[in-house]
C-alpha positions in Angstrom: 80.9 42.7 139.3 80.2 43.1 135.0 81.3 45.9 134.8 84.8 45.7 137.0 85.3 42.2 134.0 84.6 45.2 131.8 87.1 47.5 133.1 89.7 45.0 133.6 89.5 43.9 129.7 89.7 47.6 128.6 92.6 47.8 130.8 94.4 44.9 129.9 93.1 45.6 125.6 95.4 48.7 126.3 98.2 46.8 127.6 98.9 44.7 124.9 97.9 47.5 122.6 101.0 49.2 124.4 103.0 45.8 124.2 102.5 45.0 120.7 102.9 48.8 119.4 106.5 48.7 121.7 107.5 45.4 120.2 106.8 46.6 116.7 109.0 50.2 117.4 111.4 47.6 118.8 111.7 45.4 115.4 111.6 48.5 112.9 114.7 50.0 114.7 116.4 46.8 114.4 115.1 46.2 110.9 116.1 50.1 110.0 119.4 50.7 112.4 120.4 47.0 113.3 120.5 48.2 116.7 117.1 48.3 118.9 118.2 51.1 121.6 118.5 54.4 120.9 122.0 55.2 118.3 123.4 57.9 120.4 126.6 58.4 122.5 125.0 56.7 125.4 123.6 53.6 123.7 126.8 52.8 122.0 129.1 53.2 125.1 130.8 56.5 124.5 128.9 58.2 127.0 128.1 57.1 130.8 127.0 57.1 134.3 129.9 59.0 136.2 129.2 59.4 140.0 131.1 62.7 140.1 130.2 64.0 136.8 127.1 62.8 136.5 128.2 61.7 132.9 131.2 61.2 131.1 133.3 59.9 128.2 133.7 55.7 128.9 137.1 54.4 128.9 138.5 52.1 126.9 135.6 52.8 124.0 136.5 52.1 120.9 134.5 53.3 117.6 135.8 50.4 115.4 135.0 47.8 117.5 131.1 48.7 116.7 129.5 46.6 114.3 129.5 48.0 110.9 125.9 48.4 110.7 125.8 50.6 113.8 128.8 52.4 113.0 128.2 53.8 109.4 124.5 53.5 109.4 122.3 56.9 109.3 122.5 57.4 113.1 125.4 56.1 113.5 127.3 58.5 111.1 124.8 61.2 112.5 126.7 60.6 115.6 130.5 60.9 114.1 130.8 57.2 115.1 132.2 56.3 111.8 135.4 58.5 113.0 137.9 56.8 114.6 137.0 57.7 118.6 139.2 56.1 121.2 138.8 57.0 124.7 141.9 55.7 127.1 141.6 53.8 129.8 141.5 57.4 132.2 138.5 58.7 130.4 140.5 60.7 128.0 140.2 60.4 124.3 143.1 60.0 122.4 146.1 57.1 123.3 146.9 55.9 126.4 149.7 58.0 129.0 151.0 57.4 131.8 149.4 59.3 134.8 153.0 60.2 136.2 154.3 62.8 134.2 157.7 61.7 132.7 160.9 63.7 134.5 162.2 66.4 132.4 158.9 66.0 129.8 156.5 68.9 128.7 153.0 67.9 129.3 150.0 70.3 128.2 146.0 69.8 129.8 143.2 70.9 127.1 140.4 71.5 128.7 136.5 72.0 127.5 134.1 70.3 125.6 132.8 69.3 122.6 134.4 72.4 120.6 138.0 70.4 122.5 136.9 67.1 122.2 136.5 67.7 118.6 134.5 65.9 115.8 136.7 63.4 113.2 139.2 61.4 114.0 141.5 60.9 117.3 144.7 62.6 115.6 142.5 64.8 113.9 141.9 66.9 116.4 143.4 70.5 117.5 144.7 69.0 120.9 146.1 66.1 118.9 147.7 68.6 116.2 149.1 70.9 118.8 151.1 67.8 119.9 152.5 66.8 116.6 153.2 70.7 115.7 155.3 70.9 119.5 156.3 68.0 119.9 155.1 67.6 123.2 152.6 65.6 125.0 149.3 67.2 124.8 146.1 65.7 127.0 142.7 66.1 125.0 140.5 66.6 128.4 137.3 68.1 126.2 134.0 66.4 126.8 131.1 67.0 125.1 128.5 69.0 126.5 130.7 69.9 129.4 130.4 73.4 131.5 132.9 75.5 133.6 131.3 73.6 136.7 132.6 70.5 134.8 136.1 71.3 134.1 136.6 72.7 137.2 135.5 69.6 139.6 137.4 67.6 137.2 141.0 69.9 137.2 140.6 69.5 141.4 139.9 65.6 141.1 142.0 64.7 138.4 143.6 67.4 136.6 146.5 68.5 139.3 147.4 65.1 139.9 148.5 65.0 135.7 150.7 67.8 136.6 151.0 69.7 133.5 153.0 72.5 133.0 150.3 74.1 130.7 146.4 74.2 130.9 144.4 75.6 128.1 141.1 76.5 128.7 138.6 76.4 125.6 135.4 77.2 127.4 132.2 79.3 128.0 129.4 78.5 125.0 127.7 76.0 126.9 127.7 77.3 129.9 125.8 80.7 128.2 123.3 78.4 125.4 123.0 75.8 128.0 119.3 77.1 129.0 117.8 75.9 125.9 117.7 71.8 126.7 115.3 70.8 128.5 115.1 67.2 127.8 115.0 65.5 131.0 116.4 62.0 130.3 118.3 61.9 126.8 118.1 58.6 125.3 117.3 57.1 128.9 120.4 58.9 130.7 119.7 62.2 132.3 121.8 65.1 130.9 123.2 66.5 134.1 123.3 69.3 135.0 120.6 70.7 132.9 121.5 74.1 134.1 124.8 75.9 135.3 125.5 75.2 139.0 127.9 76.9 140.7 130.8 73.6 141.7 131.3 74.3 145.3 130.0 71.5 145.6 132.1 68.9 143.7 129.1 67.3 142.6 126.9 66.4 140.4 124.8 62.8 141.0 123.5 60.9 138.2 120.0 60.8 138.2 118.6 57.2 137.3 115.6 56.8 135.4 112.2 55.2 136.3 111.1 52.2 134.7 109.2 53.0 132.5 112.0 55.3 130.7 114.7 52.6 131.0 112.7 49.8 129.9 110.4 51.3 127.0 112.0 52.3 123.9 108.3 53.8 122.5 108.0 55.9 125.8 111.3 57.1 125.2 111.3 58.1 121.7 108.1 59.7 122.0 109.1 62.1 125.6 112.1 62.7 123.2 110.0 64.2 120.5 107.7 66.1 122.6 110.8 67.4 124.8 112.3 68.8 121.5 109.7 70.9 120.7 110.6 73.0 124.0 114.0 73.1 122.5 113.8 75.9 120.6 116.4 78.9 120.9 114.6 81.2 124.2 118.1 83.4 123.8 115.4 86.1 125.3 114.7 84.5 128.4 118.3 83.3 129.2 120.2 84.7 131.8 123.4 85.2 130.0 125.1 87.8 132.4 124.3 85.6 135.7 125.3 82.1 133.3 128.5 84.1 132.8 129.2 84.8 135.9 129.0 81.5 136.7 131.5 80.5 134.1 133.6 83.6 135.0 133.9 82.3 139.2 134.9 78.9 138.1 137.3 79.7 135.2 139.1 82.2 137.8 139.2 79.2 140.2 140.9 77.1 137.5 143.7 79.5 136.9 144.1 79.9 140.6 144.7 76.0 141.4 146.6 75.7 138.3 148.6 78.7 139.4 149.6 77.1 142.8 150.5 73.8 141.2 152.5 74.7 139.3 151.1 75.2 135.7 151.0 78.1 133.1 147.4 78.8 131.8 146.5 79.8 128.7 142.5 81.1 127.8 141.4 80.2 124.1 139.5 83.3 122.8 137.6 80.7 120.1 136.3 81.4 116.6 133.1 81.3 115.6 131.3 81.4 112.0 129.6 84.8 112.8 131.3 87.5 113.4 130.3 91.1 114.6 130.6 93.9 111.7 130.0 91.3 108.9 128.6 93.0 105.8 124.8 91.9 105.1 126.4 90.3 102.0 128.3 88.0 104.4 126.0 88.0 106.8 123.2 86.3 103.8 126.0 84.1 102.5 126.7 82.3 106.0 122.7 81.7 106.8 122.4 80.2 103.5 124.6 78.0 102.9 125.2 76.6 107.2 123.4 75.9 110.0 123.2 79.7 111.2 119.3 79.6 110.6 118.4 83.2 110.5 119.3 86.7 111.5 117.7 86.4 114.9 120.0 83.4 115.3 122.8 85.0 113.8 122.6 88.2 116.0 122.4 85.9 119.0 125.6 84.0 118.3 127.4 87.3 118.0 126.1 88.9 120.9 127.3 85.9 123.6 130.5 85.2 122.1 131.2 89.1 122.0 130.2 88.7 125.8 132.5 85.7 126.7 135.5 87.4 124.5 134.9 90.4 126.7 135.2 88.1 129.7 137.8 86.2 128.7 139.9 89.2 127.8 139.1 90.6 131.9 139.9 87.2 133.0 143.6 87.4 131.2 143.9 90.7 132.7 143.0 89.8 136.4 144.7 86.8 136.4 147.6 87.6 134.7 147.4 85.2 132.0 147.9 84.7 128.2 145.4 84.9 125.4 145.2 83.0 122.2 143.3 84.9 119.8 142.0 82.5 117.3 138.9 85.0 116.9 140.9 87.5 115.6 143.2 84.9 113.4 139.7 82.8 111.8 138.0 86.5 111.0 141.1 87.2 108.3 139.2 84.3 106.1 137.0 85.8 103.7 133.4 83.8 104.8 133.4 81.9 101.0 137.0 80.5 102.5 135.7 80.6 106.1 133.0 78.6 106.2 134.9 75.7 105.1 136.9 75.3 108.6 133.7 75.1 109.8 130.6 71.6 110.8 128.6 74.6 112.4 128.5 77.4 114.0 131.2 76.3 116.3 132.8 72.9 115.4 135.7 73.1 113.5 136.2 70.9 110.7 139.8 69.3 110.3 141.6 72.1 108.8 139.8 74.5 111.0 141.7 73.0 114.2 144.7 72.7 112.0 144.8 76.2 112.1 143.2 76.5 115.7 146.3 74.9 116.9 148.6 76.3 115.4 147.2 79.7 116.3 147.6 77.9 120.1 151.3 76.9 119.0 152.3 80.1 118.1 151.1 81.8 121.6 153.1 79.1 123.8 156.3 79.8 121.4 155.8 83.2 122.2 155.9 82.6 125.4 
């Protein structure tokens, strides 16, 4: 009996210590960030579970309504919540629009991940600039971290009913690079799907976190930090060509469905900060002054972009659709100017978004 009491006393002491640490960590987060939960897209309400897509943008989100300490704090700014981000009632970034297209109007639907969603204010994204240049309605269908699997599913479920005259697809990188992310539960929400799947089932169930993941911030913090040890560039082990095959199937199916429903298609051969054939001096300049971390990282980005570009042109030829040659346009600039168009190796700054919008607009005018 004494041993049992001693054992129970030890367990109780451990539990009390854990609860004290949990409380101290919550106080620390509130004092430092003004927000107890992890300050990220999920906990601030920008992202949330979705029965079909796994996760998506949350309707009616407005970053300007977040508390100032949350929005402009270190973590808030790190998530770009200090920018003007508004999600309309239909779950698309931008102003409200009618699901029923006005008779005689011209509607463009853009589809992609974070490089379509864009980093910046709502009216300074490339879809927004495109709408201003052409004076037409442009719907921003970009969602950060979405892959072609999500795009195809959303186009089947929502896109065709919006009756776009033109669908612009900016996709590829997430499908190829997704294998590096090993976080099972990112801030208490499943990053679903973790691997590229073929979207024949049209469903991505959002898995619910277990009790301790849901309620213990300290556990969540430790879990994320430990998981990040595995979140390294495993480019050598990623089945790039297999992922490209799935991506190509999904994009091709979007094109087929779009054509069946009377929509035209433009694919975007998107720009990147890195490029094939760069001089050693240019490569060194990019590595020293950007988020491209090494020669190996540079080479990997060049490799996957070359593969994606080839597949894009193969799709365009096979399906008889147009391509906006944005990569070619951006590569005409010198490295010291081109680097100002990017926030990292692939996300565009405001000036880059404007140049990309102009490139796509010129392709549309040629049609």
